[in-house]
Residue frames as a rotation matrix with the C-alpha (Angstrom) as fourth column:
MET 1
-0.102 0.863 -0.495 15.11
0.817 -0.211 -0.537 -79.95
-0.567 -0.459 -0.684 20.52
HIS 2
-0.526 -0.018 0.851 13.59
0.699 -0.579 0.420 -77.43
0.484 0.815 0.317 18.15
LEU 3
-0.833 0.200 -0.516 12.58
0.202 -0.758 -0.621 -73.98
-0.515 -0.621 0.591 19.35
LYS 4
0.044 0.949 0.313 8.94
0.869 0.118 -0.480 -73.09
-0.493 0.294 -0.819 18.68
LYS 5
-0.632 -0.288 0.719 8.65
0.701 -0.609 0.372 -70.52
0.330 0.739 0.587 15.90
THR 6
-0.361 0.507 -0.783 7.24
0.423 -0.659 -0.622 -67.09
-0.831 -0.556 0.023 16.83
TYR 7
0.703 0.670 0.237 5.16
0.552 -0.305 -0.776 -64.89
-0.447 0.677 -0.585 14.58
ARG 8
0.572 -0.586 -0.574 8.31
-0.570 -0.787 0.236 -62.77
-0.590 0.192 -0.784 14.06
ASP 9
-0.494 -0.755 0.432 10.18
-0.194 0.579 0.792 -65.81
-0.848 0.307 -0.432 12.72
VAL 10
-0.032 0.576 0.817 7.30
0.801 0.504 -0.324 -66.54
-0.598 0.644 -0.477 10.30
LYS 11
0.849 0.335 -0.408 7.12
0.120 -0.874 -0.470 -62.91
-0.514 0.351 -0.783 9.26
GLU 12
0.127 -0.898 -0.420 10.86
-0.661 -0.393 0.639 -62.80
-0.739 0.197 -0.644 8.51
GLU 13
-0.559 -0.323 0.764 10.70
0.219 0.831 0.512 -65.99
-0.800 0.453 -0.393 6.53
ILE 14
0.439 0.748 0.498 7.83
0.763 -0.018 -0.646 -64.69
-0.474 0.663 -0.579 4.40
LEU 15
0.813 -0.186 -0.551 9.73
-0.302 -0.945 -0.127 -61.44
-0.497 0.270 -0.824 3.80
ARG 16
-0.280 -0.945 0.169 12.87
-0.364 0.267 0.892 -63.46
-0.888 0.188 -0.419 2.86
ARG 17
-0.298 0.187 0.936 10.93
0.701 0.708 0.082 -65.41
-0.648 0.681 -0.342 0.22
ILE 18
0.824 0.567 0.003 9.49
0.445 -0.642 -0.625 -62.15
-0.352 0.516 -0.781 -1.17
ARG 19
0.536 -0.689 -0.488 12.90
-0.548 -0.723 0.420 -60.46
-0.642 0.043 -0.765 -1.16
ASP 20
-0.516 -0.776 0.362 14.52
-0.264 0.546 0.795 -63.51
-0.815 0.314 -0.487 -2.86
ASP 21
-0.368 0.421 -0.829 11.75
-0.929 -0.195 0.314 -63.58
-0.030 0.886 0.463 -5.53
ILE 22
-0.993 0.117 0.034 10.55
0.117 0.993 -0.012 -66.96
-0.036 -0.008 -0.999 -4.43
TRP 23
-0.025 0.996 -0.089 7.20
0.934 -0.008 -0.357 -65.33
-0.356 -0.093 -0.930 -3.86
PRO 24
-0.841 -0.428 0.332 7.29
0.537 -0.739 0.407 -62.46
0.071 0.520 0.851 -6.41
PRO 25
-0.752 0.563 -0.344 4.90
-0.353 -0.784 -0.511 -59.48
-0.557 -0.263 0.788 -6.58
GLY 26
-0.227 0.766 -0.601 1.43
-0.960 -0.072 0.271 -60.47
0.164 0.639 0.752 -7.60
MET 27
-0.690 -0.099 -0.717 1.82
-0.151 0.989 0.009 -64.13
0.707 0.114 -0.697 -6.51
LEU 28
0.498 0.834 0.238 -0.99
-0.596 0.130 0.792 -65.89
0.630 -0.536 0.562 -4.67
LEU 29
-0.506 -0.732 0.457 0.47
-0.818 0.239 -0.523 -67.19
0.273 -0.638 -0.720 -1.36
PRO 30
-0.583 0.245 -0.775 -0.20
0.277 0.956 0.094 -70.55
0.764 -0.160 -0.625 0.19
GLY 31
0.474 0.839 0.268 -2.97
-0.069 -0.267 0.961 -70.62
0.878 -0.474 -0.068 2.80
GLU 32
0.178 -0.369 0.912 -2.33
-0.932 -0.360 0.036 -70.16
0.315 -0.857 -0.408 6.54
ILE 33
0.834 0.167 0.526 -2.86
-0.387 0.857 0.340 -73.83
-0.394 -0.487 0.779 7.23
GLU 34
0.867 -0.494 0.066 -0.28
0.369 0.547 -0.751 -74.83
0.335 0.675 0.657 4.59
ILE 35
0.242 -0.786 0.569 2.24
-0.318 -0.618 -0.719 -72.31
0.917 -0.007 -0.399 5.82
ALA 36
0.379 0.029 0.925 1.73
-0.924 -0.036 0.380 -73.34
0.044 -0.999 0.013 9.41
ALA 37
0.954 -0.011 0.300 2.31
-0.003 0.999 0.047 -77.04
-0.300 -0.046 0.953 8.54
GLU 38
0.629 -0.764 0.144 5.43
0.338 0.101 -0.936 -76.21
0.701 0.637 0.321 6.57
MET 39
-0.060 -0.729 0.682 6.96
-0.356 -0.622 -0.697 -74.00
0.933 -0.284 -0.222 9.29
GLY 40
-0.320 -0.081 -0.944 5.91
0.631 0.725 -0.276 -76.21
0.707 -0.684 -0.180 12.23
CYS 41
-0.999 0.051 -0.004 3.79
-0.033 -0.690 -0.723 -73.60
-0.040 -0.722 0.690 14.07
ALA 42
-0.330 0.942 -0.065 0.16
0.604 0.158 -0.781 -72.81
-0.725 -0.297 -0.621 14.95
ARG 43
-0.114 0.362 0.925 -2.08
0.929 -0.292 0.228 -71.32
0.353 0.885 -0.303 12.37
ALA 44
0.865 0.415 -0.282 -2.68
0.497 -0.788 0.363 -68.34
-0.071 -0.455 -0.888 14.78
THR 45
0.098 -0.907 -0.408 1.07
0.382 -0.345 0.857 -67.61
-0.919 -0.240 0.313 14.56
VAL 46
-0.650 -0.307 0.696 0.93
0.745 -0.076 0.662 -67.38
-0.151 0.949 0.278 10.81
ASN 47
0.319 0.872 0.372 -2.25
0.891 -0.409 0.197 -65.25
0.324 0.268 -0.907 11.02
ARG 48
0.703 -0.094 -0.705 -0.56
0.413 -0.753 0.512 -62.75
-0.579 -0.652 -0.490 13.23
ALA 49
-0.415 -0.910 -0.015 2.46
0.406 -0.200 0.892 -62.52
-0.814 0.364 0.452 10.87
MET 50
-0.464 0.303 0.832 0.12
0.876 0.017 0.482 -62.06
0.133 0.953 -0.273 7.97
ARG 51
0.632 0.754 -0.179 -1.83
0.775 -0.615 0.146 -59.33
0.000 -0.230 -0.973 9.65
GLU 52
0.330 -0.598 -0.730 1.29
0.259 -0.687 0.679 -57.36
-0.908 -0.413 -0.072 10.28
LEU 53
-0.684 -0.599 0.417 2.52
0.496 0.037 0.868 -57.77
-0.535 0.800 0.271 6.74
ALA 54
-0.087 0.749 0.657 -0.87
0.941 -0.154 0.301 -56.60
0.327 0.644 -0.692 5.44
GLU 55
0.780 0.333 -0.530 -0.78
0.543 -0.780 0.310 -53.56
-0.310 -0.530 -0.789 7.70
GLU 56
-0.033 -0.894 -0.447 2.68
0.108 -0.447 0.888 -52.73
-0.994 -0.019 0.112 6.45
GLY 57
0.509 0.367 -0.778 1.41
-0.646 -0.435 -0.628 -52.98
-0.569 0.822 0.016 2.82
VAL 58
-0.598 -0.800 -0.047 3.62
-0.652 0.452 0.609 -55.93
-0.466 0.395 -0.792 1.83
ILE 59
-0.929 0.332 0.163 0.73
0.370 0.814 0.448 -58.33
0.016 0.477 -0.879 1.09
ASP 60
-0.613 0.790 0.024 -2.94
-0.773 -0.605 0.192 -57.89
0.166 0.099 0.981 0.22
ARG 61
-0.940 0.316 0.127 -5.45
0.222 0.852 -0.475 -60.15
-0.259 -0.418 -0.871 2.07
ARG 62
-0.493 0.841 -0.224 -8.92
-0.847 -0.405 0.346 -60.58
0.200 0.360 0.911 0.61
ARG 63
-0.297 0.523 0.799 -11.65
-0.491 0.634 -0.597 -62.78
-0.819 -0.570 0.069 1.89
LYS 64
0.556 0.547 0.625 -12.34
0.091 0.708 -0.700 -65.71
-0.826 0.446 0.344 -0.48
ALA 65
0.938 -0.292 -0.188 -9.68
-0.270 -0.270 -0.924 -64.35
0.219 0.917 -0.332 -2.92
GLY 66
0.598 -0.746 -0.292 -6.64
0.787 0.617 0.036 -65.35
0.153 -0.251 0.956 -0.83
THR 67
0.669 -0.504 -0.546 -3.47
0.061 -0.696 0.716 -63.40
-0.741 -0.512 -0.435 -0.03
ARG 68
0.692 -0.486 0.534 -1.12
0.654 0.109 -0.749 -61.93
0.305 0.867 0.393 -2.70
VAL 69
-0.252 -0.800 -0.544 2.21
0.793 -0.493 0.358 -60.06
-0.554 -0.341 0.759 -2.56
ASN 70
0.675 0.561 -0.480 1.48
0.294 -0.800 -0.523 -56.50
-0.677 0.212 -0.705 -3.40
ILE 71
0.323 -0.512 0.796 2.86
0.926 -0.004 -0.378 -55.12
0.197 0.859 0.473 -6.66
ALA 72
-0.442 -0.426 0.790 3.02
0.191 -0.905 -0.381 -51.46
0.876 -0.017 0.481 -5.52
PRO 73
-0.172 0.473 -0.864 2.27
0.923 0.384 0.026 -51.53
0.344 -0.793 -0.502 -1.81
LYS 74
0.044 0.283 0.958 0.42
-0.155 -0.945 0.287 -48.84
0.987 -0.161 0.002 0.01
ARG 75
-0.888 -0.385 -0.250 1.18
0.209 0.144 -0.967 -48.22
0.409 -0.911 -0.048 3.70
GLN 76
-0.235 0.831 -0.505 -1.59
0.972 0.192 -0.135 -48.09
-0.015 -0.523 -0.852 6.29
VAL 77
-0.181 0.109 -0.977 -1.17
0.328 -0.930 -0.164 -44.31
-0.927 -0.351 0.133 6.39
LYS 78
0.768 0.582 0.267 -1.94
0.398 -0.107 -0.911 -44.27
-0.502 0.806 -0.314 2.62
PHE 79
0.121 -0.812 -0.571 1.63
-0.578 -0.525 0.625 -43.48
-0.807 0.254 -0.532 1.67
GLN 80
0.718 0.073 0.693 2.14
0.476 0.674 -0.565 -44.46
-0.508 0.735 0.449 -1.95
ILE 81
-0.376 -0.889 -0.264 5.30
0.215 -0.360 0.908 -43.87
-0.901 0.284 0.327 -3.97
PRO 82
0.545 0.620 -0.565 4.27
-0.379 -0.418 -0.825 -41.87
-0.748 0.664 0.007 -7.09
ILE 83
0.094 -0.421 0.902 5.06
0.813 0.556 0.175 -43.18
-0.575 0.717 0.395 -10.54
VAL 84
-0.442 -0.343 -0.829 6.63
0.002 -0.924 0.381 -40.26
-0.897 0.167 0.409 -12.44
ARG 85
-0.971 0.137 0.195 5.35
0.212 0.128 0.969 -41.45
0.107 0.982 -0.153 -15.86
VAL 86
-0.170 0.982 -0.087 1.77
0.960 0.185 0.209 -41.53
0.221 -0.048 -0.974 -14.50
ASP 87
0.042 0.149 -0.988 2.15
0.582 -0.807 -0.097 -38.06
-0.812 -0.571 -0.120 -12.97
ILE 88
-0.763 -0.438 -0.475 3.35
-0.123 -0.623 0.773 -36.65
-0.634 0.649 0.421 -16.29
GLU 89
-0.882 0.446 0.154 0.72
0.330 0.348 0.878 -38.38
0.338 0.825 -0.453 -18.46
ALA 90
-0.135 0.853 -0.505 -2.00
0.965 -0.004 -0.264 -37.27
-0.227 -0.522 -0.822 -16.03
THR 91
-0.216 -0.029 -0.976 -1.23
0.103 -0.995 0.007 -33.70
-0.971 -0.099 0.218 -17.13
GLY 92
0.842 0.536 0.067 -1.82
0.064 0.024 -0.998 -34.65
-0.536 0.844 -0.014 -20.74
ALA 93
0.364 -0.795 -0.485 1.87
-0.895 -0.443 0.054 -34.36
-0.258 0.414 -0.873 -21.56
GLU 94
0.792 -0.197 -0.577 3.96
-0.190 0.820 -0.540 -36.95
0.580 0.538 0.612 -23.44
TYR 95
0.771 -0.494 0.403 6.36
-0.406 0.107 0.908 -38.81
-0.491 -0.863 -0.118 -21.23
ARG 96
0.670 -0.635 -0.384 9.96
-0.130 0.410 -0.903 -39.67
0.731 0.655 0.192 -22.11
TYR 97
0.891 -0.420 0.175 12.71
-0.074 0.246 0.967 -41.38
-0.449 -0.874 0.188 -20.05
ALA 98
0.622 -0.770 -0.145 16.50
-0.219 0.007 -0.976 -41.25
0.752 0.639 -0.164 -20.66
LEU 99
0.814 -0.467 -0.345 19.33
0.553 0.442 0.707 -42.89
-0.178 -0.766 0.618 -18.86
ALA 100
0.836 -0.538 0.111 22.27
-0.509 -0.834 -0.212 -40.53
0.206 0.120 -0.971 -18.25
SER 101
-0.287 -0.955 -0.071 24.75
-0.783 0.276 -0.557 -42.84
0.552 -0.105 -0.828 -16.43
ARG 102
0.910 0.413 -0.037 25.01
-0.328 0.771 0.545 -46.29
0.254 -0.484 0.838 -14.79
GLU 103
-0.166 -0.973 -0.162 27.76
-0.563 0.229 -0.794 -47.71
0.809 -0.040 -0.586 -12.60
ARG 104
0.823 0.259 -0.505 28.39
0.224 0.669 0.709 -50.38
0.521 -0.697 0.492 -10.02
VAL 105
-0.138 -0.879 0.456 30.51
-0.244 -0.416 -0.876 -49.11
0.960 -0.232 -0.157 -7.15
ASP 106
-0.433 -0.030 -0.901 31.18
0.827 0.385 -0.410 -49.54
0.359 -0.923 -0.142 -3.47
ALA 107
0.640 0.768 0.020 28.87
0.689 -0.585 0.428 -47.36
0.340 -0.260 -0.904 -1.40
PRO 108
-0.187 -0.730 0.658 30.57
0.176 -0.683 -0.708 -43.98
0.966 -0.017 0.257 -0.79
ASP 109
-0.846 -0.310 -0.434 31.16
0.441 0.052 -0.896 -42.84
0.300 -0.949 0.092 2.74
TRP 110
-0.806 0.570 0.156 28.19
-0.590 -0.762 -0.265 -40.49
-0.033 -0.306 0.951 2.93
LEU 111
0.051 0.868 -0.493 25.83
-0.732 0.369 0.573 -43.18
0.680 0.332 0.654 1.79
ARG 112
-0.295 -0.247 -0.923 27.31
0.372 0.860 -0.349 -45.82
0.880 -0.446 -0.162 4.18
ALA 113
-0.988 -0.086 -0.130 26.79
0.153 -0.379 -0.913 -43.39
0.029 -0.921 0.387 7.03
ARG 114
-0.494 0.869 -0.020 23.20
-0.856 -0.483 0.185 -42.53
0.151 0.108 0.983 5.92
LEU 115
0.378 0.760 -0.528 22.06
-0.708 0.605 0.364 -46.16
0.597 0.236 0.767 5.54
ALA 116
0.334 -0.333 0.882 24.31
-0.816 0.366 0.448 -47.86
-0.472 -0.869 -0.150 8.02
LEU 117
0.916 0.007 -0.400 26.03
-0.299 0.676 -0.673 -49.94
0.266 0.737 0.622 5.36
ALA 118
0.661 -0.721 0.210 29.04
0.282 0.498 0.820 -52.14
-0.696 -0.483 0.532 5.83
PRO 119
0.018 -0.706 -0.708 32.28
-0.646 -0.549 0.530 -51.15
-0.763 0.448 -0.466 4.09
GLY 120
-0.901 -0.433 -0.026 32.46
-0.285 0.545 0.789 -52.59
-0.328 0.718 -0.614 0.55
THR 121
-0.047 0.950 0.308 28.66
0.321 0.307 -0.896 -52.76
-0.946 0.057 -0.320 0.13
ARG 122
-0.879 -0.286 0.382 28.06
0.423 -0.096 0.901 -52.80
-0.221 0.953 0.206 -3.63
MET 123
-0.059 0.824 -0.564 25.63
0.110 -0.556 -0.824 -50.26
-0.992 -0.110 -0.058 -5.02
LEU 124
-0.228 0.097 0.969 24.10
0.973 -0.017 0.231 -49.61
0.039 0.995 -0.091 -8.44
HIS 125
-0.340 0.031 -0.940 24.20
0.262 -0.957 -0.126 -45.85
-0.903 -0.289 0.317 -9.15
LEU 126
-0.204 0.388 0.899 21.84
0.978 0.039 0.206 -44.50
0.045 0.921 -0.388 -11.82
GLU 127
-0.596 0.140 -0.791 21.33
-0.014 -0.986 -0.165 -41.01
-0.803 -0.087 0.590 -13.14
CYS 128
-0.453 0.578 0.679 18.14
0.884 0.393 0.254 -40.58
-0.120 0.715 -0.689 -15.22
MET 129
-0.928 0.267 -0.258 16.02
-0.283 -0.959 0.024 -37.93
-0.241 0.095 0.966 -16.82
HIS 130
-0.312 0.913 0.261 12.25
0.850 0.391 -0.352 -37.70
-0.424 0.113 -0.899 -17.08
TYR 131
-0.989 -0.085 -0.118 10.71
0.015 -0.866 0.499 -35.36
-0.145 0.492 0.858 -19.63
ALA 132
-0.028 0.999 0.044 7.19
0.590 0.052 -0.806 -33.93
-0.807 0.004 -0.591 -20.21
ASP 133
0.893 0.414 0.174 6.59
0.353 -0.407 -0.843 -32.88
-0.278 0.814 -0.510 -23.78
GLY 134
0.465 -0.803 0.373 10.31
0.628 0.002 -0.778 -32.76
0.624 0.596 0.505 -24.32
GLN 135
0.286 -0.369 0.884 10.92
-0.477 -0.855 -0.203 -30.42
0.831 -0.364 -0.421 -21.41
PRO 136
-0.691 -0.606 -0.395 12.94
0.063 0.494 -0.867 -31.40
0.720 -0.624 -0.303 -18.30
TYR 137
0.437 0.890 0.132 10.66
-0.253 -0.019 0.967 -32.61
0.863 -0.456 0.217 -15.53
GLN 138
0.895 -0.116 0.431 12.75
-0.391 0.264 0.882 -34.59
-0.217 -0.957 0.191 -13.11
PHE 139
0.012 -0.929 -0.371 16.44
-0.624 0.283 -0.729 -35.50
0.781 0.240 -0.576 -12.71
GLU 140
0.914 0.384 0.134 16.80
-0.363 0.624 0.692 -38.78
0.182 -0.681 0.709 -10.80
ASP 141
-0.199 -0.980 0.029 19.96
-0.759 0.135 -0.637 -39.63
0.620 -0.148 -0.770 -8.82
ARG 142
0.753 0.626 0.204 19.28
-0.632 0.599 0.492 -43.16
0.186 -0.499 0.846 -7.50
TRP 143
-0.546 -0.833 0.089 21.31
-0.800 0.488 -0.349 -45.67
0.247 -0.262 -0.933 -5.49
ILE 144
0.649 0.721 -0.241 20.12
-0.634 0.688 0.354 -49.31
0.421 -0.077 0.904 -5.30
SER 145
-0.051 -0.653 0.756 21.63
-0.872 0.399 0.285 -51.84
-0.487 -0.644 -0.589 -2.86
LEU 146
-0.011 -0.018 -1.000 22.72
-0.761 0.648 -0.003 -54.89
0.648 0.761 -0.021 -4.81
ALA 147
-0.971 -0.238 0.023 22.83
-0.190 0.708 -0.681 -56.85
0.146 -0.665 -0.732 -1.55
THR 148
-0.442 0.882 0.165 19.03
-0.219 0.072 -0.973 -56.35
-0.870 -0.466 0.161 -1.17
VAL 149
0.681 0.716 -0.155 18.14
-0.269 0.048 -0.962 -56.28
-0.681 0.697 0.225 -4.90
PRO 150
-0.283 -0.906 0.314 20.82
0.009 0.325 0.946 -58.37
-0.959 0.271 -0.083 -6.75
SER 151
0.102 0.423 0.900 18.59
0.859 0.419 -0.295 -58.65
-0.502 0.803 -0.321 -9.84
ALA 152
0.818 0.252 -0.518 19.06
0.082 -0.941 -0.327 -54.91
-0.570 0.225 -0.791 -10.47
ALA 153
-0.135 -0.970 -0.204 22.52
-0.276 -0.161 0.948 -55.57
-0.952 0.184 -0.246 -11.81
ASP 154
-0.693 -0.196 0.694 21.13
0.451 0.633 0.629 -57.36
-0.563 0.749 -0.350 -14.85
VAL 155
0.372 0.928 -0.005 18.44
0.633 -0.258 -0.730 -54.90
-0.679 0.268 -0.683 -15.88
ASP 156
-0.428 -0.361 0.829 18.72
0.854 -0.461 0.241 -52.82
0.295 0.811 0.505 -19.15
TRP 157
-0.099 0.359 -0.928 18.33
0.668 -0.667 -0.329 -49.41
-0.737 -0.653 -0.174 -17.52
SER 158
-0.949 -0.147 -0.280 18.37
-0.093 -0.717 0.691 -47.68
-0.303 0.682 0.666 -20.93
VAL 159
-0.570 0.806 -0.162 14.85
0.048 0.230 0.972 -49.19
0.820 0.546 -0.169 -21.32
GLU 160
0.080 0.631 -0.771 13.57
0.845 0.367 0.388 -49.71
0.528 -0.683 -0.505 -17.77
ASN 161
0.121 0.112 0.986 12.55
-0.345 -0.927 0.148 -46.77
0.931 -0.359 -0.074 -15.61
PRO 162
-0.748 -0.477 -0.462 13.96
0.178 0.527 -0.831 -47.53
0.640 -0.703 -0.310 -12.06
ASN 163
-0.713 0.586 0.385 11.02
-0.694 -0.512 -0.507 -45.81
-0.100 -0.629 0.771 -10.39
GLU 164
0.356 0.900 -0.250 8.50
-0.921 0.383 0.067 -48.20
0.156 0.207 0.966 -11.95
TRP 165
0.079 -0.324 -0.943 10.72
-0.276 0.902 -0.333 -51.26
0.958 0.286 -0.018 -12.10
LEU 166
-0.918 -0.396 0.004 11.39
-0.115 0.258 -0.959 -51.19
0.379 -0.881 -0.283 -8.28
LEU 167
-0.384 0.841 0.381 7.68
-0.860 -0.175 -0.480 -50.72
-0.337 -0.511 0.791 -7.47
LYS 168
0.476 0.617 -0.627 6.78
-0.812 0.583 -0.043 -53.69
0.339 0.529 0.778 -9.74
THR 169
0.046 -0.644 -0.764 9.68
-0.220 0.739 -0.636 -55.88
0.974 0.197 -0.107 -8.54
LEU 170
-0.580 -0.458 -0.673 10.15
0.567 0.366 -0.738 -55.42
0.585 -0.810 0.047 -4.81
PRO 171
0.618 0.781 0.093 7.81
0.429 -0.434 0.793 -54.31
0.659 -0.450 -0.603 -1.99
PHE 172
-0.534 -0.735 0.419 9.00
-0.004 -0.494 -0.870 -52.06
0.846 -0.466 0.261 0.87
THR 173
0.049 0.538 -0.841 8.22
0.876 0.382 0.295 -52.14
0.480 -0.752 -0.453 4.53
ASP 174
0.316 -0.011 -0.949 9.46
0.653 -0.723 0.226 -48.71
-0.689 -0.691 -0.221 5.52
ALA 175
0.113 -0.272 0.956 10.00
0.866 -0.444 -0.229 -45.41
0.487 0.854 0.185 3.71
GLU 176
0.100 -0.144 -0.985 11.36
0.616 -0.768 0.175 -41.98
-0.781 -0.624 0.012 4.50
ILE 177
0.208 -0.002 0.978 11.00
0.902 -0.387 -0.193 -38.86
0.379 0.922 -0.079 2.42
ARG 178
-0.101 -0.332 -0.938 12.57
0.655 -0.732 0.188 -35.47
-0.749 -0.596 0.291 2.78
PHE 179
0.560 0.308 0.769 11.80
0.796 -0.458 -0.397 -32.25
0.230 0.834 -0.502 0.90
SER 180
0.084 -0.596 -0.798 14.10
0.502 -0.667 0.551 -29.26
-0.861 -0.447 0.243 0.44
ALA 181
0.993 -0.024 -0.118 15.23
-0.110 -0.576 -0.810 -26.57
-0.049 0.817 -0.575 -1.93
THR 182
0.320 -0.927 0.196 18.64
0.638 0.364 0.679 -27.25
-0.700 -0.092 0.708 -3.45
ALA 183
0.402 -0.294 -0.867 21.00
-0.578 -0.816 0.009 -24.93
-0.710 0.498 -0.497 -5.33
ALA 184
0.980 0.038 0.195 21.67
0.122 0.660 -0.741 -26.44
-0.157 0.750 0.642 -8.75
ASP 185
-0.021 -0.996 -0.091 25.29
-0.002 -0.091 0.996 -27.21
-1.000 0.021 0.000 -9.60
GLU 186
-0.414 -0.241 -0.878 26.54
-0.768 -0.425 0.479 -27.00
-0.488 0.873 -0.009 -13.17
LYS 187
-0.998 0.042 -0.039 25.62
0.019 0.882 0.471 -30.64
0.054 0.470 -0.881 -14.04
LEU 188
-0.448 0.887 -0.116 22.14
0.712 0.274 -0.646 -30.33
-0.541 -0.372 -0.754 -12.64
GLY 189
-0.051 0.378 -0.924 21.66
-0.214 -0.908 -0.360 -27.05
-0.975 0.179 0.128 -14.36
ARG 190
-0.769 -0.300 -0.565 22.51
-0.607 0.063 0.792 -28.61
-0.202 0.952 -0.230 -17.70
PHE 191
-0.884 0.467 0.002 19.96
0.459 0.869 0.186 -31.38
0.085 0.166 -0.983 -17.27
LEU 192
-0.156 0.910 -0.383 17.18
0.876 -0.052 -0.480 -29.17
-0.456 -0.410 -0.790 -15.94
LEU 193
-0.192 -0.079 0.978 18.02
0.772 -0.628 0.101 -26.16
0.606 0.774 0.181 -18.11
VAL 194
0.941 0.334 -0.050 18.45
0.294 -0.736 0.610 -23.82
0.167 -0.589 -0.791 -15.15
SER 195
0.386 -0.839 0.384 21.35
-0.451 -0.534 -0.715 -21.54
0.805 0.103 -0.584 -14.14
ALA 196
-0.205 -0.543 -0.814 23.95
0.604 0.585 -0.542 -22.89
0.770 -0.603 0.208 -11.73
GLY 197
-0.978 -0.164 -0.129 22.91
0.194 -0.479 -0.856 -21.77
0.079 -0.862 0.500 -8.24
ALA 198
-0.399 0.902 0.163 19.24
-0.677 -0.410 0.612 -21.57
0.619 0.134 0.774 -9.06
PRO 199
-0.585 0.223 0.780 16.99
-0.624 0.491 -0.608 -23.20
-0.519 -0.842 -0.148 -6.39
VAL 200
-0.400 0.490 -0.774 15.26
-0.512 0.581 0.633 -26.46
0.760 0.650 0.018 -7.47
PHE 201
0.397 0.650 0.648 12.62
-0.918 0.294 0.268 -28.41
-0.016 -0.701 0.713 -5.56
THR 202
-0.490 -0.655 -0.575 14.22
-0.571 0.740 -0.356 -31.65
0.659 0.154 -0.737 -4.28
ALA 203
0.665 0.620 0.416 12.79
-0.741 0.474 0.476 -34.78
0.097 -0.625 0.775 -2.78
GLU 204
-0.561 -0.813 -0.154 15.01
-0.728 0.574 -0.375 -37.46
0.393 -0.098 -0.914 -1.16
ARG 205
0.535 0.818 0.211 13.27
-0.837 0.481 0.260 -40.83
0.111 -0.316 0.942 -0.70
THR 206
-0.675 -0.738 0.005 14.65
-0.705 0.642 -0.302 -43.96
0.220 -0.207 -0.953 1.02
THR 207
0.553 0.831 -0.054 12.95
-0.771 0.535 0.345 -47.33
0.315 -0.149 0.937 1.29
TRP 208
-0.600 -0.681 0.419 13.72
-0.794 0.571 -0.210 -50.49
-0.096 -0.459 -0.883 3.28
LEU 209
0.366 0.664 -0.651 12.56
-0.549 0.720 0.425 -54.08
0.751 0.201 0.628 3.19
ALA 210
0.863 0.001 -0.505 12.74
0.361 0.700 0.617 -55.86
0.354 -0.715 0.603 6.56
GLU 211
0.818 -0.490 -0.302 15.33
-0.043 -0.575 0.817 -53.27
-0.574 -0.655 -0.491 7.83
LYS 212
-0.178 -0.849 0.497 17.51
0.732 0.223 0.643 -53.89
-0.657 0.478 0.582 4.74
PRO 213
-0.171 0.062 -0.983 18.03
-0.324 -0.946 -0.003 -50.74
-0.931 0.318 0.182 2.61
VAL 214
0.421 0.425 0.801 16.48
0.657 0.466 -0.592 -50.96
-0.626 0.776 -0.083 -0.89
THR 215
-0.086 -0.366 0.927 17.17
0.889 -0.449 -0.094 -47.68
0.450 0.816 0.364 -2.55
LEU 216
0.026 0.094 -0.995 17.85
0.518 -0.853 -0.067 -44.00
-0.855 -0.513 -0.071 -1.95
ALA 217
-0.060 0.064 0.996 16.71
0.970 -0.232 0.074 -41.60
0.236 0.971 -0.049 -4.64
ARG 218
-0.391 -0.080 -0.917 17.36
0.343 -0.937 -0.065 -37.87
-0.854 -0.340 0.394 -4.86
LEU 219
-0.062 0.558 0.827 14.82
0.997 0.079 0.022 -36.31
-0.053 0.826 -0.562 -7.22
PHE 220
-0.624 -0.233 -0.746 15.28
0.226 -0.968 0.112 -32.82
-0.748 -0.099 0.657 -8.58
PHE 221
0.144 0.864 0.482 12.38
0.851 0.140 -0.506 -31.14
-0.505 0.483 -0.715 -10.38
GLY 222
-0.622 -0.361 0.695 12.38
0.736 -0.573 0.361 -28.63
0.268 0.736 0.622 -13.24
ALA 223
-0.983 0.168 -0.080 10.87
-0.140 -0.950 -0.280 -25.17
-0.123 -0.264 0.957 -13.21
GLY 224
-0.380 0.921 -0.089 7.15
-0.795 -0.276 0.541 -24.94
0.473 0.276 0.836 -12.53
TYR 225
-0.520 0.206 -0.829 6.85
0.249 0.965 0.084 -28.17
0.817 -0.163 -0.553 -10.58
GLN 226
-0.215 0.477 0.852 4.16
-0.905 -0.425 0.009 -28.20
0.367 -0.770 0.523 -7.88
MET 227
-0.895 -0.018 -0.446 3.54
0.154 0.925 -0.347 -30.91
0.419 -0.379 -0.825 -5.25
VAL 228
-0.243 0.882 0.405 -0.03
-0.825 -0.407 0.392 -31.35
0.510 -0.239 0.826 -4.30
ALA 229
-0.957 -0.025 -0.287 -1.18
0.136 0.838 -0.529 -33.67
0.254 -0.545 -0.799 -1.39
ARG 230
-0.112 0.955 0.274 -4.78
-0.726 -0.267 0.634 -34.55
0.678 -0.128 0.724 -0.51
TYR 231
-0.968 -0.242 -0.064 -5.70
-0.118 0.668 -0.735 -36.33
0.220 -0.704 -0.675 2.71
């Protein structure tokens, strides 16, 4: 006897196919009737799952144009992860990216505690710099879960900018961002050209896909950075 699928089952299966790149960003999804027939449920069940995914910014539903997986999803509250290159170029400055370090490691204790990760969870740790007209703009300290994003292990990060690559590659269902002032240590001071101990504006951003952590990024900004929000 087969249990009847709920809309949550359908939603989780759609998210799994997106996460596993079976339905990659930008792809036109099958229609509700086709999905319902495949999954053995009513069309109304699929419709409810699709509505929630659209509200969460994972997919984009358009009348007569079909449903696509979002490339850079926007949440219903209009939250959108900024693209650092676009922010820099919008000021008229020339953008440059540089990879400082790359390593695959087990998640350290502080990260396991923060993201509720199991011991031995493999992470990709990247340190990158973003420049505006040759001047330090942002130091990026990023952790990517290889359990959620296994393809990240094969990317040439000396060429790819992780900020843009993640937005193009994988949607997110939840995000958390924290702002603070951080005292620069010696390494951060060398990258941002500030004295050790100098306060720097810091943003910490974490994203999840279907309750699975995708990435945690700590972003440190150079002198003169201003954050402007319009609602």
